[in-house]
Kinemage of the C-alpha trace (Angstrom):
@kinemage 1
@onewidth
@group {chain A} dominant
@subgroup {mainchain}
@vectorlist {calphas} color= white
{ca unk a 1} P -142.341 51.421 -57.739
{ca unk a 2} L -140.684 51.311 -54.336
{ca unk a 3} L -139.218 54.431 -52.742
{ca unk a 4} L -135.706 53.090 -53.389
{ca unk a 5} L -136.471 52.367 -57.043
{ca unk a 6} L -138.016 55.809 -57.465
{ca unk a 7} L -134.988 57.494 -55.912
{ca unk a 8} L -132.640 55.599 -58.209
{ca unk a 9} L -134.750 56.400 -61.253
{ca unk a 10} L -134.860 60.112 -60.394
{ca unk a 11} L -131.114 60.144 -59.759
{ca unk a 12} L -130.577 58.727 -63.234
{ca unk a 13} L -132.730 61.394 -64.925
{ca unk a 14} L -131.803 64.412 -62.789
{ca unk a 15} L -128.676 65.428 -64.759
{ca unk a 16} L -130.787 65.839 -67.875
{ca unk a 17} L -133.384 67.917 -66.046
{ca unk a 18} L -130.519 70.161 -64.918
{ca unk a 19} L -129.281 70.439 -68.509
{ca unk a 20} L -132.712 71.451 -69.727
{ca unk a 21} L -133.355 73.901 -66.871
{ca unk a 22} L -129.962 75.564 -67.315
{ca unk a 23} L -130.470 76.029 -71.048
{ca unk a 24} L -133.944 77.429 -70.432
{ca unk a 25} L -132.790 79.959 -67.828
{ca unk a 26} L -129.318 80.614 -69.247
{ca unk a 27} L -127.821 80.027 -65.804
{ca unk a 28} L -126.483 77.084 -63.813
{ca unk a 29} L -127.680 78.633 -60.575
{ca unk a 30} L -131.200 79.438 -61.755
{ca unk a 31} L -131.570 76.150 -63.582
{ca unk a 32} L -130.361 74.084 -60.643
{ca unk a 33} L -132.685 75.998 -58.320
{ca unk a 34} L -135.653 75.024 -60.473
{ca unk a 35} L -134.450 71.420 -60.530
{ca unk a 36} L -134.183 71.465 -56.722
{ca unk a 37} L -137.693 72.889 -56.425
{ca unk a 38} L -138.911 70.072 -58.656
{ca unk a 39} L -137.360 67.478 -56.369
{ca unk a 40} L -138.881 69.125 -53.300
{ca unk a 41} L -142.325 69.010 -54.899
{ca unk a 42} L -141.945 65.312 -55.692
{ca unk a 43} L -140.733 64.530 -52.187
{ca unk a 44} L -143.872 66.217 -50.872
{ca unk a 45} L -146.155 64.406 -53.300
{ca unk a 46} L -144.952 61.171 -54.894
{ca unk a 47} L -148.084 61.027 -57.043
{ca unk a 48} L -146.481 63.693 -59.256
{ca unk a 49} L -144.359 60.871 -60.650
{ca unk a 50} L -147.041 58.603 -62.014
{ca unk a 51} L -146.625 55.474 -64.100
{ca unk a 52} L -143.306 53.939 -65.066
{ca unk a 53} L -141.770 56.866 -66.996
{ca unk a 54} L -139.923 58.834 -64.340
{ca unk a 55} L -138.392 61.197 -66.876
{ca unk a 56} L -141.750 62.410 -68.130
{ca unk a 57} L -143.059 62.855 -64.595
{ca unk a 58} L -139.944 64.747 -63.570
{ca unk a 59} L -140.097 67.130 -66.511
{ca unk a 60} L -143.870 67.560 -66.156
{ca unk a 61} L -143.449 68.561 -62.516
{ca unk a 62} L -140.708 71.001 -63.495
{ca unk a 63} L -142.991 72.600 -66.059
{ca unk a 64} L -145.807 73.056 -63.587
{ca unk a 65} L -143.402 74.948 -61.307
{ca unk a 66} L -141.907 76.886 -64.215
{ca unk a 67} L -145.321 78.009 -65.409
{ca unk a 68} L -146.620 78.868 -61.938
{ca unk a 69} L -143.560 81.043 -61.250
{ca unk a 70} L -144.316 83.144 -64.303
{ca unk a 71} L -140.958 82.168 -65.865
{ca unk a 72} L -139.249 85.100 -64.139
{ca unk a 73} L -136.301 86.893 -65.680
{ca unk a 74} L -133.973 88.546 -63.179
{ca unk a 75} L -133.244 92.097 -64.328
{ca unk a 76} L -131.270 93.252 -61.308
{ca unk a 77} L -127.743 94.338 -62.171
{ca unk a 78} L -128.183 93.763 -65.894
{ca unk a 79} L -126.138 95.653 -68.453
{ca unk a 80} L -127.839 97.394 -71.365
{ca unk a 81} L -126.870 94.504 -73.653
{ca unk a 82} L -128.208 91.891 -71.237
{ca unk a 83} L -131.468 93.789 -70.859
{ca unk a 84} L -131.817 93.938 -74.645
{ca unk a 85} L -131.217 90.206 -74.930
{ca unk a 86} L -133.727 89.457 -72.195
{ca unk a 87} L -136.304 91.726 -73.806
{ca unk a 88} L -135.849 89.793 -77.041
{ca unk a 89} L -136.218 86.565 -75.092
{ca unk a 90} L -139.522 87.675 -73.588
{ca unk a 91} L -140.838 88.644 -77.012
{ca unk a 92} L -140.809 85.036 -78.212
{ca unk a 93} L -143.993 83.002 -78.485
{ca unk a 94} L -144.817 81.535 -75.040
{ca unk a 95} L -143.711 77.909 -74.576
{ca unk a 96} L -141.876 77.805 -77.899
{ca unk a 97} L -138.362 77.676 -76.437
{ca unk a 98} L -139.435 75.025 -73.971
{ca unk a 99} L -140.824 72.815 -76.726
{ca unk a 100} L -137.749 73.336 -78.891
{ca unk a 101} L -135.316 72.406 -76.116
{ca unk a 102} L -137.305 69.321 -75.192
{ca unk a 103} L -137.301 68.250 -78.823
{ca unk a 104} L -133.728 69.072 -79.834
{ca unk a 105} L -131.555 68.963 -76.726
{ca unk a 106} L -133.456 66.304 -74.765
{ca unk a 107} L -134.561 64.478 -77.945
{ca unk a 108} L -138.063 63.733 -76.719
{ca unk a 109} L -140.897 62.674 -79.000
{ca unk a 110} L -143.725 65.094 -79.708
{ca unk a 111} L -146.196 63.009 -77.727
{ca unk a 112} L -143.832 63.132 -74.738
{ca unk a 113} L -143.435 66.904 -75.082
{ca unk a 114} L -147.211 67.251 -75.208
{ca unk a 115} L -147.561 65.221 -72.011
{ca unk a 116} L -144.877 67.250 -70.228
{ca unk a 117} L -146.297 70.608 -71.259
{ca unk a 118} L -149.929 69.471 -70.964
{ca unk a 119} L -150.717 70.260 -74.591
{ca unk a 120} L -152.126 68.488 -77.598
{ca unk a 121} L -149.427 66.840 -79.693
{ca unk a 122} L -150.306 69.081 -82.638
{ca unk a 123} L -149.681 72.128 -80.423
{ca unk a 124} L -146.279 70.797 -79.397
{ca unk a 125} L -145.337 70.250 -83.030
{ca unk a 126} L -146.503 73.759 -83.933
{ca unk a 127} L -144.550 75.340 -81.052
{ca unk a 128} L -141.321 73.705 -82.224
{ca unk a 129} L -141.827 75.028 -85.745
{ca unk a 130} L -142.588 78.505 -84.388
{ca unk a 131} L -139.441 78.398 -82.266
{ca unk a 132} L -137.310 77.396 -85.231
{ca unk a 133} L -138.707 80.293 -87.261
{ca unk a 134} L -138.231 82.808 -84.449
{ca unk a 135} L -134.726 81.612 -83.682
{ca unk a 136} L -133.743 82.136 -87.316
{ca unk a 137} L -134.529 85.829 -86.829
{ca unk a 138} L -132.760 86.101 -83.488
{ca unk a 139} L -129.582 87.816 -82.347
{ca unk a 140} L -126.397 87.238 -84.314
{ca unk a 141} L -122.839 87.590 -83.137
{ca unk a 142} L -119.293 86.228 -83.120
{ca unk a 143} L -118.663 82.592 -82.192
{ca unk a 144} L -115.321 81.010 -81.321
{ca unk a 145} L -114.933 77.233 -81.776
{ca unk a 146} L -112.562 75.259 -79.545
{ca unk a 147} L -112.318 71.779 -81.077
{ca unk a 148} L -109.294 69.609 -81.912
{ca unk a 149} L -110.944 67.233 -84.404
{ca unk a 150} L -110.793 68.886 -87.817
{ca unk a 151} L -113.921 67.304 -89.291
{ca unk a 152} L -116.037 68.167 -86.250
{ca unk a 153} L -114.583 71.681 -86.112
{ca unk a 154} L -115.434 72.353 -89.744
{ca unk a 155} L -118.914 70.893 -89.279
{ca unk a 156} L -119.564 73.177 -86.296
{ca unk a 157} L -118.212 76.141 -88.228
{ca unk a 158} L -120.534 75.423 -91.142
{ca unk a 159} L -123.596 75.086 -88.918
{ca unk a 160} L -122.854 78.316 -87.048
{ca unk a 161} L -122.148 80.293 -90.228
{ca unk a 162} L -125.327 79.002 -91.860
{ca unk a 163} L -127.206 80.478 -88.907
{ca unk a 164} L -125.852 83.920 -89.771
{ca unk a 165} L -123.151 84.132 -87.098
{ca unk a 166} L -119.510 85.004 -87.660
{ca unk a 167} L -116.958 82.366 -86.677
{ca unk a 168} L -113.876 84.126 -85.332
{ca unk a 169} L -111.743 81.017 -85.762
{ca unk a 170} L -111.044 77.471 -84.611
{ca unk a 171} L -108.645 76.694 -81.766
{ca unk a 172} L -107.258 73.168 -81.234
{ca unk a 173} L -105.420 73.768 -77.944
{ca unk a 174} L -105.735 75.752 -74.713
{ca unk a 175} L -102.996 78.164 -75.798
{ca unk a 176} L -104.523 78.706 -79.250
{ca unk a 177} L -107.930 79.400 -77.676
{ca unk a 178} L -106.525 82.147 -75.449
{ca unk a 179} L -104.680 83.750 -78.373
{ca unk a 180} L -107.729 83.574 -80.648
{ca unk a 181} L -110.030 85.146 -78.065
{ca unk a 182} L -107.547 87.960 -77.441
{ca unk a 183} L -107.308 88.587 -81.175
{ca unk a 184} L -111.081 88.852 -81.606
{ca unk a 185} L -113.401 88.780 -78.612
{ca unk a 186} L -116.281 86.336 -79.144
{ca unk a 187} L -119.906 86.701 -78.084
{ca unk a 188} L -120.199 82.960 -77.574
{ca unk a 189} L -117.784 80.047 -77.167
{ca unk a 190} L -118.459 76.558 -78.508
{ca unk a 191} L -115.956 74.213 -76.848
{ca unk a 192} L -114.976 70.561 -76.698
{ca unk a 193} L -113.793 69.208 -73.350
{ca unk a 194} L -110.614 67.353 -74.371
{ca unk a 195} L -108.177 69.062 -76.745
{ca unk a 196} L -105.413 67.904 -79.083
{ca unk a 197} L -102.400 68.400 -76.832
{ca unk a 198} L -104.080 66.857 -73.808
{ca unk a 199} L -105.150 70.266 -72.535
{ca unk a 200} L -108.641 71.001 -71.273
{ca unk a 201} L -111.301 73.018 -73.038
{ca unk a 202} L -112.805 73.696 -69.614
{ca unk a 203} L -109.536 75.213 -68.366
{ca unk a 204} L -109.263 77.370 -71.487
{ca unk a 205} L -112.827 78.614 -71.077
{ca unk a 206} L -112.379 79.322 -67.370
{ca unk a 207} L -109.283 81.396 -68.103
{ca unk a 208} L -111.137 83.375 -70.768
{ca unk a 209} L -114.133 83.992 -68.527
{ca unk a 210} L -111.830 85.200 -65.743
{ca unk a 211} L -110.339 87.746 -68.149
{ca unk a 212} L -113.374 88.746 -70.198
{ca unk a 213} L -116.288 88.389 -67.798
{ca unk a 214} L -119.415 86.379 -68.456
{ca unk a 215} L -119.773 84.932 -71.939
{ca unk a 216} L -122.202 82.162 -72.834
{ca unk a 217} L -120.402 78.870 -73.409
{ca unk a 218} L -121.681 75.674 -74.996
{ca unk a 219} L -119.664 72.589 -74.105
{ca unk a 220} L -119.715 69.484 -76.275
{ca unk a 221} L -118.926 66.194 -74.573
{ca unk a 222} L -119.515 62.472 -74.869
{ca unk a 223} L -120.088 62.342 -71.102
{ca unk a 224} L -122.608 65.085 -70.223
{ca unk a 225} L -123.466 63.556 -66.843
{ca unk a 226} L -120.003 64.514 -65.578
{ca unk a 227} L -120.834 68.204 -66.015
{ca unk a 228} L -124.390 68.006 -64.679
{ca unk a 229} L -123.805 67.072 -61.051
{ca unk a 230} L -124.789 70.419 -59.515
{ca unk a 231} L -121.877 70.061 -57.060
{ca unk a 232} L -119.570 72.701 -58.595
{ca unk a 233} L -119.527 75.470 -61.219
{ca unk a 234} L -120.767 73.807 -64.404
{ca unk a 235} L -121.939 74.960 -67.857
{ca unk a 236} L -125.402 76.301 -68.537
{ca unk a 237} L -125.350 74.917 -72.087
{ca unk a 238} L -124.259 71.375 -72.883
{ca unk a 239} L -124.515 69.201 -76.017
{ca unk a 240} L -123.891 65.462 -76.034
{ca unk a 241} L -121.661 63.756 -78.580
{ca unk a 242} L -122.565 62.574 -81.118
{ca unk a 243} L -124.632 65.692 -81.773
{ca unk a 244} L -127.093 66.579 -84.508
{ca unk a 245} L -127.186 69.795 -86.503
{ca unk a 246} L -130.569 70.551 -84.946
{ca unk a 247} L -129.063 70.298 -81.444
{ca unk a 248} L -126.224 72.686 -82.275
{ca unk a 249} L -128.543 75.191 -83.893
{ca unk a 250} L -130.911 75.120 -80.934
{ca unk a 251} L -128.160 75.447 -78.316
{ca unk a 252} L -126.434 78.292 -80.171
{ca unk a 253} L -129.724 80.155 -80.603
{ca unk a 254} L -130.618 79.735 -76.940
{ca unk a 255} L -127.182 80.798 -75.741
{ca unk a 256} L -127.126 83.877 -77.954
{ca unk a 257} L -130.091 85.275 -76.056
{ca unk a 258} L -127.915 85.401 -72.966
{ca unk a 259} L -124.868 86.960 -74.628
{ca unk a 260} L -124.129 90.439 -73.303
{ca unk a 261} L -121.280 91.843 -75.378
{ca unk a 262} L -121.265 94.757 -77.803
{ca unk a 263} L -121.059 92.455 -80.827
{ca unk a 264} L -124.674 91.367 -80.671
{ca unk a 265} L -126.984 92.618 -83.370
{ca unk a 266} L -130.461 91.823 -84.572
{ca unk a 267} L -130.258 89.295 -87.363
């Protein structure tokens, strides 16, 4: 592969590495920093991207950096609730969240996950099952859904409630989202990008975050690449349409670990 071909291939896969890194760290900044470190490592040693599958090489390089850094969790300036969530996060089986995200959000095969994480395939499969079990016992809280399509909204509501979370309501417009959040503060927001009246789910979320402080947000969009550029403030959690139930469950579970409001409780 020529240098130009490699650069184009990496550029194509980079948004998805950012998505994965952000979900893993719970932060756009931290996730993008890890993605940047991955690129720097590859620029220094092109052999890190071996063979024709750039995506696997990119994610494998990321994991080597992630593991060597000790998967640090920044505790400076944390609230009591954030510290509790992070403590819960650290109590999970090592590598289980990584395997689960690779499987559900990035939709990789078990053999690909094993190659990325340098494990046997059977270990990768076991880690995903462990993660699913541990997530089912994780933090629970209040979730607000911003979605204008009734069928999708009810589907999301059913998935979230089956996980043991409370759904505070469903908003179909920017205005309705603001009113709903004021009526009952959520711990997590699950939001579509385009809403019924032509308003923006992103604008609604930004207004709520400006008023209420940091809340984890999961955006659902048919065009995830547009929110994974790294050039501006972008979401830490992102699901592609069409989504699967497994993807929603995984993203909600991951995001709940980074929620910091009083509503969180041990499930």
